[in-house]
VMD Tcl script that builds the backbone (N, CA, C; Angstrom):
set m [mol new atoms 285]
animate dup $m
set s [atomselect $m all]
$s set {name element resname resid chain x y z} {
  {N N MET 1 A 26.335 95.306 121.643}
  {CA C MET 1 A 27.107 96.338 120.966}
  {C C MET 1 A 26.958 95.978 119.454}
  {N N LYS 2 A 26.692 94.766 119.072}
  {CA C LYS 2 A 26.736 94.270 118.074}
  {C C LYS 2 A 25.422 94.829 117.131}
  {N N ILE 3 A 24.472 94.639 117.762}
  {CA C ILE 3 A 22.936 95.022 117.340}
  {C C ILE 3 A 23.166 96.387 116.875}
  {N N TYR 4 A 23.701 97.301 117.556}
  {CA C TYR 4 A 23.960 98.706 117.370}
  {C C TYR 4 A 24.893 98.726 116.016}
  {N N LYS 5 A 25.716 97.944 115.841}
  {CA C LYS 5 A 26.732 98.113 114.196}
  {C C LYS 5 A 25.815 97.588 113.474}
  {N N MET 6 A 25.038 96.717 113.549}
  {CA C MET 6 A 24.126 96.006 112.521}
  {C C MET 6 A 23.100 97.199 112.089}
  {N N LEU 7 A 22.740 97.621 113.308}
  {CA C LEU 7 A 21.465 98.681 112.783}
  {C C LEU 7 A 22.050 100.096 112.079}
  {N N VAL 8 A 23.447 100.234 112.393}
  {CA C VAL 8 A 24.437 101.192 111.710}
  {C C VAL 8 A 24.501 100.874 110.659}
  {N N HIS 9 A 25.097 99.539 109.838}
  {CA C HIS 9 A 25.611 99.193 109.002}
  {C C HIS 9 A 24.332 99.206 108.067}
  {N N TRP 10 A 22.876 98.597 108.235}
  {CA C TRP 10 A 21.976 98.564 107.444}
  {C C TRP 10 A 21.172 99.775 107.104}
  {N N GLY 11 A 21.291 100.856 108.106}
  {CA C GLY 11 A 20.981 102.209 108.229}
  {C C GLY 11 A 21.852 102.963 107.095}
  {N N ILE 12 A 23.083 102.667 106.722}
  {CA C ILE 12 A 24.005 103.539 106.292}
  {C C ILE 12 A 23.562 102.639 104.563}
  {N N MET 13 A 23.189 101.548 104.698}
  {CA C MET 13 A 23.098 100.311 103.323}
  {C C MET 13 A 21.959 100.909 102.668}
  {N N LEU 14 A 21.039 101.429 103.248}
  {CA C LEU 14 A 19.840 101.642 103.059}
  {C C LEU 14 A 19.565 103.220 102.564}
  {N N THR 15 A 20.001 103.971 103.480}
  {CA C THR 15 A 19.891 105.432 103.006}
  {C C THR 15 A 21.001 106.097 102.124}
  {N N VAL 16 A 22.162 105.496 101.941}
  {CA C VAL 16 A 22.822 106.228 101.171}
  {C C VAL 16 A 22.954 106.010 99.746}
  {N N PRO 17 A 22.243 104.798 99.405}
  {CA C PRO 17 A 21.875 104.610 97.822}
  {C C PRO 17 A 20.487 105.366 97.370}
  {N N THR 18 A 19.565 105.427 98.867}
  {CA C THR 18 A 18.333 106.254 98.315}
  {C C THR 18 A 18.512 107.551 98.281}
  {N N ALA 19 A 19.671 108.360 98.831}
  {CA C ALA 19 A 20.047 109.620 99.004}
  {C C ALA 19 A 20.525 110.119 97.621}
  {N N ILE 20 A 21.876 108.999 96.917}
  {CA C ILE 20 A 22.355 109.160 95.819}
  {C C ILE 20 A 21.199 109.246 94.766}
  {N N ALA 21 A 20.226 108.190 94.949}
  {CA C ALA 21 A 19.375 107.953 93.316}
  {C C ALA 21 A 18.530 109.123 93.787}
  {N N LEU 22 A 17.885 109.823 94.963}
  {CA C LEU 22 A 17.347 111.089 94.511}
  {C C LEU 22 A 17.598 112.115 94.056}
  {N N ALA 23 A 19.409 112.379 94.412}
  {CA C ALA 23 A 19.905 113.472 94.224}
  {C C ALA 23 A 20.341 113.409 92.108}
  {N N VAL 24 A 20.339 112.349 92.095}
  {CA C VAL 24 A 20.727 111.922 90.583}
  {C C VAL 24 A 19.785 111.799 89.478}
  {N N PHE 25 A 18.750 111.234 89.998}
  {CA C PHE 25 A 17.523 110.865 89.412}
  {C C PHE 25 A 16.170 111.689 89.926}
  {N N LYS 26 A 16.113 113.135 89.303}
  {CA C LYS 26 A 14.988 114.141 89.665}
  {C C LYS 26 A 13.853 113.657 89.596}
  {N N PRO 27 A 12.992 113.104 90.212}
  {CA C PRO 27 A 11.735 112.963 90.312}
  {C C PRO 27 A 10.998 113.859 89.064}
  {N N GLN 28 A 10.150 113.217 88.074}
  {CA C GLN 28 A 9.236 114.297 87.405}
  {C C GLN 28 A 8.015 114.599 87.901}
  {N N SER 29 A 7.936 115.813 87.585}
  {CA C SER 29 A 6.455 116.517 87.746}
  {C C SER 29 A 5.298 115.642 87.433}
  {N N GLU 30 A 4.178 115.774 87.795}
  {CA C GLU 30 A 2.880 115.387 86.989}
  {C C GLU 30 A 2.850 115.539 85.771}
  {N N ASP 31 A 2.851 116.696 85.257}
  {CA C ASP 31 A 2.835 117.204 83.662}
  {C C ASP 31 A 4.034 116.845 82.622}
  {N N ASP 32 A 5.056 116.574 83.442}
  {CA C ASP 32 A 6.268 115.705 82.571}
  {C C ASP 32 A 5.797 114.573 82.331}
  {N N GLN 33 A 5.238 113.872 83.502}
  {CA C GLN 33 A 4.738 112.507 83.145}
  {C C GLN 33 A 3.927 112.140 82.376}
  {N N ARG 34 A 2.862 113.089 82.611}
  {CA C ARG 34 A 1.846 113.065 81.618}
  {C C ARG 34 A 2.501 113.295 79.907}
  {N N ALA 35 A 3.132 114.237 79.661}
  {CA C ALA 35 A 3.701 114.321 78.471}
  {C C ALA 35 A 4.385 113.145 77.833}
  {N N MET 36 A 5.222 112.629 78.500}
  {CA C MET 36 A 5.867 111.816 78.471}
  {C C MET 36 A 5.046 110.288 77.941}
  {N N LEU 37 A 4.212 110.153 78.708}
  {CA C LEU 37 A 3.219 109.053 78.488}
  {C C LEU 37 A 2.458 108.960 77.175}
  {N N GLU 38 A 1.929 110.359 77.416}
  {CA C GLU 38 A 1.345 110.895 75.724}
  {C C GLU 38 A 2.070 110.715 74.715}
  {N N ALA 39 A 3.404 111.048 74.810}
  {CA C ALA 39 A 4.025 110.800 73.742}
  {C C ALA 39 A 4.556 109.403 73.129}
  {N N LYS 40 A 4.512 108.485 74.437}
  {CA C LYS 40 A 5.010 107.304 74.333}
  {C C LYS 40 A 3.725 106.155 73.760}
  {N N TYR 41 A 2.640 106.427 74.292}
  {CA C TYR 41 A 1.468 105.988 73.632}
  {C C TYR 41 A 0.580 106.681 72.649}
  {N N LYS 42 A 0.835 107.620 72.194}
  {CA C LYS 42 A 0.268 108.081 71.141}
  {C C LYS 42 A -0.388 107.377 70.235}
  {N N ASP 43 A 0.685 106.660 69.359}
  {CA C ASP 43 A 0.474 105.640 68.379}
  {C C ASP 43 A -0.794 104.663 68.954}
  {N N ASP 44 A -0.405 104.116 69.958}
  {CA C ASP 44 A -1.577 103.280 70.293}
  {C C ASP 44 A -2.900 103.669 70.617}
  {N N ILE 45 A -2.854 105.071 70.951}
  {CA C ILE 45 A -4.380 105.668 71.346}
  {C C ILE 45 A -4.961 105.975 69.868}
  {N N ASP 46 A -4.151 106.715 68.906}
  {CA C ASP 46 A -4.380 106.582 67.607}
  {C C ASP 46 A -5.283 105.448 67.133}
  {N N ARG 47 A -4.353 104.332 66.985}
  {CA C ARG 47 A -4.792 102.948 66.598}
  {C C ARG 47 A -6.182 102.891 67.153}
  {N N GLN 48 A -6.127 102.754 68.581}
  {CA C GLN 48 A -7.162 102.511 69.047}
  {C C GLN 48 A -8.684 103.564 68.495}
  {N N ARG 49 A -8.370 104.604 68.309}
  {CA C ARG 49 A -9.515 105.438 67.783}
  {C C ARG 49 A -9.741 105.013 66.435}
  {N N LYS 50 A -9.056 104.774 65.513}
  {CA C LYS 50 A -9.521 104.236 64.353}
  {C C LYS 50 A -10.123 102.700 64.527}
  {N N ASN 51 A -9.654 102.148 65.453}
  {CA C ASN 51 A -10.250 100.688 65.427}
  {C C ASN 51 A -11.667 100.845 65.727}
  {N N ARG 52 A -11.790 101.725 66.658}
  {CA C ARG 52 A -13.022 101.850 67.232}
  {C C ARG 52 A -13.941 102.454 65.961}
  {N N ALA 53 A -13.583 103.294 65.352}
  {CA C ALA 53 A -14.318 103.954 64.471}
  {C C ALA 53 A -14.840 102.759 63.478}
  {N N LYS 54 A -13.964 102.052 63.169}
  {CA C LYS 54 A -14.196 101.071 61.962}
  {C C LYS 54 A -15.496 100.339 62.572}
  {N N ILE 55 A -15.223 99.598 63.797}
  {CA C ILE 55 A -16.231 98.884 64.296}
  {C C ILE 55 A -17.615 99.644 64.292}
  {N N MET 56 A -17.337 100.590 65.083}
  {CA C MET 56 A -18.673 101.690 64.881}
  {C C MET 56 A -19.359 101.766 63.560}
  {N N ASP 57 A -18.308 101.756 62.649}
  {CA C ASP 57 A -19.250 101.887 61.080}
  {C C ASP 57 A -19.821 100.517 61.054}
  {N N LEU 58 A -19.010 99.371 61.332}
  {CA C LEU 58 A -19.787 98.056 60.843}
  {C C LEU 58 A -20.919 97.942 61.698}
  {N N LEU 59 A -21.091 98.501 62.939}
  {CA C LEU 59 A -22.285 98.261 63.959}
  {C C LEU 59 A -23.484 99.185 63.333}
  {N N ARG 60 A -23.038 100.398 63.244}
  {CA C ARG 60 A -24.150 101.561 62.809}
  {C C ARG 60 A -23.733 102.141 61.331}
  {N N PRO 61 A -23.830 101.603 60.372}
  {CA C PRO 61 A -23.362 102.409 59.021}
  {C C PRO 61 A -24.095 103.529 58.653}
  {N N ALA 62 A -22.811 104.645 58.250}
  {CA C ALA 62 A -23.112 105.912 58.249}
  {C C ALA 62 A -24.191 106.189 57.141}
  {N N SER 63 A -23.817 105.720 56.295}
  {CA C SER 63 A -24.347 105.635 54.743}
  {C C SER 63 A -24.799 104.528 53.755}
  {N N ASP 64 A -25.176 104.507 52.827}
  {CA C ASP 64 A -25.506 103.167 51.802}
  {C C ASP 64 A -24.105 102.990 51.292}
  {N N SER 65 A -23.252 103.434 51.269}
  {CA C SER 65 A -22.075 103.103 50.417}
  {C C SER 65 A -20.852 102.890 51.310}
  {N N SER 66 A -21.315 102.851 53.218}
  {CA C SER 66 A -20.488 102.368 53.858}
  {C C SER 66 A -19.940 101.113 53.862}
  {N N GLU 67 A -18.807 100.511 54.424}
  {CA C GLU 67 A -18.413 99.044 54.311}
  {C C GLU 67 A -19.578 98.344 55.168}
  {N N GLY 68 A -20.068 98.824 56.696}
  {CA C GLY 68 A -20.834 98.062 56.979}
  {C C GLY 68 A -22.079 98.113 56.466}
  {N N LYS 69 A -22.638 99.020 55.832}
  {CA C LYS 69 A -23.708 98.555 54.862}
  {C C LYS 69 A -23.661 97.896 53.856}
  {N N VAL 70 A -22.584 97.734 53.296}
  {CA C VAL 70 A -22.781 96.844 51.765}
  {C C VAL 70 A -22.542 95.349 52.618}
  {N N LYS 71 A -21.579 95.303 53.676}
  {CA C LYS 71 A -21.794 93.837 54.385}
  {C C LYS 71 A -23.008 93.355 54.752}
  {N N SER 72 A -23.826 94.294 55.536}
  {CA C SER 72 A -25.065 94.162 55.930}
  {C C SER 72 A -26.067 93.562 54.652}
  {N N ASP 73 A -25.686 94.288 53.528}
  {CA C ASP 73 A -26.624 94.004 52.513}
  {C C ASP 73 A -26.280 92.600 51.650}
  {N N GLU 74 A -24.910 92.211 51.777}
  {CA C GLU 74 A -24.650 91.041 51.230}
  {C C GLU 74 A -24.804 89.499 52.258}
  {N N PHE 75 A -24.968 90.249 53.652}
  {CA C PHE 75 A -25.727 89.126 54.658}
  {C C PHE 75 A -26.988 88.920 54.471}
  {N N THR 76 A -27.853 89.942 53.929}
  {CA C THR 76 A -29.304 89.649 53.963}
  {C C THR 76 A -29.310 89.027 52.811}
  {N N ASP 77 A -28.703 89.449 51.794}
  {CA C ASP 77 A -29.104 88.695 50.437}
  {C C ASP 77 A -28.920 87.576 50.128}
  {N N ARG 78 A -27.559 87.016 51.002}
  {CA C ARG 78 A -27.279 85.542 51.072}
  {C C ARG 78 A -28.285 84.937 51.881}
  {N N VAL 79 A -28.828 85.669 53.182}
  {CA C VAL 79 A -29.569 84.725 54.232}
  {C C VAL 79 A -30.866 84.727 53.471}
  {N N MET 80 A -31.268 85.983 53.470}
  {CA C MET 80 A -33.166 86.075 53.085}
  {C C MET 80 A -33.435 85.668 51.989}
  {N N ARG 81 A -32.574 85.928 50.710}
  {CA C ARG 81 A -33.184 85.579 49.232}
  {C C ARG 81 A -32.280 84.311 48.638}
  {N N GLY 82 A -31.396 83.909 49.190}
  {CA C GLY 82 A -30.771 82.963 48.803}
  {C C GLY 82 A -31.526 81.612 48.694}
  {N N ASP 83 A -30.880 80.678 48.386}
  {CA C ASP 83 A -31.600 79.244 48.205}
  {C C ASP 83 A -32.377 78.829 49.290}
  {N N PRO 84 A -33.681 78.542 49.191}
  {CA C PRO 84 A -34.536 78.146 50.451}
  {C C PRO 84 A -34.115 76.570 51.271}
  {N N ALA 85 A -33.251 75.950 50.524}
  {CA C ALA 85 A -32.536 74.751 50.897}
  {C C ALA 85 A -31.671 75.180 52.059}
  {N N THR 86 A -30.885 76.164 51.863}
  {CA C THR 86 A -29.807 76.798 52.619}
  {C C THR 86 A -30.088 77.675 53.631}
  {N N ARG 87 A -31.450 77.955 53.503}
  {CA C ARG 87 A -31.861 79.007 54.702}
  {C C ARG 87 A -31.994 78.817 55.940}
  {N N PRO 88 A -31.669 79.584 57.159}
  {CA C PRO 88 A -31.705 78.983 58.546}
  {C C PRO 88 A -33.180 78.869 58.683}
  {N N GLU 89 A -33.340 78.077 60.041}
  {CA C GLU 89 A -34.609 77.497 60.291}
  {C C GLU 89 A -35.409 78.973 60.882}
  {N N TRP 90 A -34.610 80.193 61.297}
  {CA C TRP 90 A -35.330 81.158 61.833}
  {C C TRP 90 A -36.022 82.081 60.912}
  {N N VAL 91 A -34.856 81.924 59.288}
  {CA C VAL 91 A -35.621 82.600 58.564}
  {C C VAL 91 A -36.533 82.057 57.476}
  {N N LYS 92 A -37.112 81.074 57.911}
  {CA C LYS 92 A -38.069 80.156 57.186}
  {C C LYS 92 A -39.412 80.429 57.650}
  {N N ARG 93 A -39.480 81.006 58.865}
  {CA C ARG 93 A -40.653 81.447 59.891}
  {C C ARG 93 A -41.466 82.662 59.300}
  {N N PHE 94 A -40.439 83.525 58.419}
  {CA C PHE 94 A -41.030 84.595 57.996}
  {C C PHE 94 A -41.621 84.748 56.683}
  {N N GLU 95 A -41.530 83.599 55.965}
  {CA C GLU 95 A -41.832 83.012 54.769}
  {C C GLU 95 A -43.455 83.333 54.985}
}
mol reanalyze $m
mol bondsrecalc $m
mol representation Tube
mol addrep $m
């Protein structure tokens, strides 16, 4: 008899709060969840796109005036045309 009381007790303890939670807090549809998450992380997504564009500009300069091209030219000038004493060994092979 004690086992049945325990089973009934735990059954009520688990089902009643679950039923109340499902009645009070309605689950959202997939579209609502997607819209909520997109609104929440919109700034992060925009920042990531902007950072990716900056990185791609540095890796593949789009024009002669872009930041990546300027930095690349500065590095080339410093390494290839700089003081011969400070040039790296791999540059000296091309002289």
